[in-house]
C-alpha positions, 0 to 999 in steps of 0.5 A: 211096594216093589223096588228095582235095584240096579247094581254095579261094582268094580275094582282096578287091580283086583285087589285094588281101588274100587267102588260100587254104584246102586240105583233104586227105583220104585214108581216115581221115586229114585235113590242113588248110592255109591261108595269107593274103597282103597283096597278091594276086589271086583266080586266084593264090590258087586256083592257090596252093591247088592247089600247096600241097596237091600240095607237101604230099604225101609220096609221089611217084606219089600218085593225087590228085583235086583238087576246085576251083571255079576254072575258071582252074585246072581248065580250064588243066590239063584242056583242056591250055592250061598245057602249050601255055603252057609250050611258049611260055615262058608268054609274055604269061600271068599267074602264070608263076611259079606255073604253073611251080611247079605243073607241077613238082609236078603231074608228080610225081603222078597228078592229075586235076581235078574242077570244082564250083560255088563253094559246093560246093568251099568247104564243106570248106575253110571249116572251120566258118567259121574260114577265109573268103576275105577278100572274104567277111569282115566 
């Protein structure tokens, strides 16, 4: 089984109110996830979106493509930085709680990342305008 997970996260004020949106697609199946937070950062929401998507998978070993506009998340994994941070105990790194949680669920699946420009990644996560990053809300 393979799943594509589209993710987006944002915060207004950074830190400030924020949230994430996730759209998961596998064949004809589609699942949407979203959550808001009162005080968070953009990078936390981008990472949280990926974690939420991966944690909602039912079967270990699932082949997953994560589509994200977050260089913070994509580069950390694809360039191997997060594994170096882990070896050093996440010393002086932001969001160690989320990175540790990410690594647990990441290792349960076969995950690859695909970075896209922001407007591309958010099309699927915005569900016809019902969910928007707080920084874009009026």
